[in-house]
C-alpha positions as CSV (number, residue, x, y, z in Angstrom):
1,M,12.9,-73.0,-91.8
2,T,12.5,-69.9,-89.8
3,D,13.4,-66.3,-90.5
4,L,16.4,-65.4,-88.4
5,F,16.0,-61.7,-89.0
6,P,13.3,-59.4,-87.7
7,P,11.0,-57.9,-90.4
8,I,12.5,-55.1,-92.4
9,R,10.2,-52.5,-90.8
10,D,11.4,-53.4,-87.3
11,R,15.1,-53.4,-88.4
12,A,14.6,-50.0,-90.0
13,I,13.0,-48.6,-86.8
14,A,15.8,-50.0,-84.7
15,Y,18.4,-48.5,-86.9
16,I,16.7,-45.1,-87.0
17,R,16.2,-45.0,-83.2
18,T,19.8,-46.0,-82.7
19,Y,21.7,-43.9,-85.1
20,T,19.7,-40.7,-84.8
21,P,20.7,-40.2,-81.1
22,I,24.3,-41.1,-82.0
23,L,24.5,-38.6,-84.8
24,I,22.8,-35.8,-82.9
25,G,24.6,-36.6,-79.6
26,S,27.9,-36.6,-81.4
27,I,27.2,-33.2,-83.0
28,L,26.2,-31.8,-79.6
29,A,29.3,-33.3,-78.0
30,Y,31.5,-31.8,-80.7
31,L,29.9,-28.4,-80.2
32,L,30.3,-28.6,-76.4
33,A,33.9,-29.7,-76.7
34,H,34.9,-26.9,-79.0
35,F,32.7,-23.9,-78.0
36,T,32.3,-24.1,-74.2
37,I,34.4,-24.3,-71.1
38,A,34.9,-28.0,-71.9
39,A,37.4,-26.9,-74.6
40,T,39.5,-25.3,-72.0
41,V,39.3,-28.4,-69.7
42,L,40.3,-30.7,-72.6
43,A,43.2,-28.4,-73.6
44,Q,44.4,-28.4,-70.0
45,A,44.1,-32.2,-69.8
46,Q,46.2,-32.5,-72.9
47,V,48.9,-30.3,-71.4
48,V,48.9,-32.0,-68.0
49,F,48.3,-35.6,-68.9
50,G,49.1,-35.9,-72.6
51,P,47.1,-36.2,-75.8
52,S,45.9,-39.8,-75.1
53,V,44.1,-38.7,-71.9
54,K,42.4,-35.8,-73.8
55,D,41.2,-38.3,-76.4
56,I,39.9,-40.7,-73.7
57,L,38.1,-37.8,-72.0
58,A,36.6,-36.6,-75.2
59,A,35.3,-40.1,-76.1
60,A,33.8,-40.6,-72.6
61,A,32.2,-37.1,-72.8
62,T,30.7,-38.0,-76.2
63,A,29.3,-41.2,-74.9
64,A,27.8,-39.4,-72.0
65,V,26.2,-36.8,-74.2
66,I,24.7,-39.5,-76.5
67,A,23.3,-41.4,-73.5
68,L,21.9,-38.2,-72.0
69,Y,20.3,-37.2,-75.3
70,Y,18.7,-40.6,-75.7
71,W,17.5,-40.7,-72.1
72,G,16.1,-37.2,-72.4
73,A,14.3,-38.0,-75.6
74,R,12.7,-41.1,-74.0
75,Q,11.6,-39.1,-71.0
76,L,10.1,-36.3,-73.1
77,G,8.4,-39.0,-75.2
78,K,6.6,-40.4,-72.2
79,R,4.9,-37.0,-71.7
80,W,4.8,-35.9,-75.3
81,P,5.0,-38.8,-77.8
82,K,5.5,-36.4,-80.8
83,A,8.7,-35.1,-79.1
84,E,10.1,-38.6,-79.1
85,K,9.3,-39.0,-82.8
86,W,11.3,-35.8,-83.6
87,L,14.2,-36.4,-81.3
88,L,14.7,-40.1,-82.1
89,G,13.5,-40.2,-85.7
90,S,10.5,-42.4,-85.0
91,S,7.9,-42.8,-82.3
92,A,7.5,-46.5,-83.1
93,V,9.3,-48.9,-80.9
94,P,10.6,-52.0,-82.7
95,T,9.1,-55.3,-81.7
96,Y,11.1,-58.5,-81.3
97,T,9.7,-62.0,-81.3
98,A,11.4,-65.1,-80.0
99,Q,13.0,-67.0,-82.8
100,H,12.6,-70.8,-82.9
101,T,15.1,-72.9,-84.8
102,A,14.7,-76.5,-85.6
């Protein structure tokens, strides 16, 4: 019988490196949407197109900020590995092995 799950350490690293950018990116997106010109744009979108379009735009902007944050952290990590550790929560990259089932 083979282990269907990666080792706990690799799962922990994967979770940390996934949820850290989501949390920080979401906070950044919230701050951008409420304290910058983006707040005015979203308010105008709500007036012109309705609240559902505002929600869609806010969700898309949040996803974009998260993706940009992760990409930026990876790019900085190529030059300065310690920056990646701080920005993503861990500098270790999880390893995945092929699982063989009988």
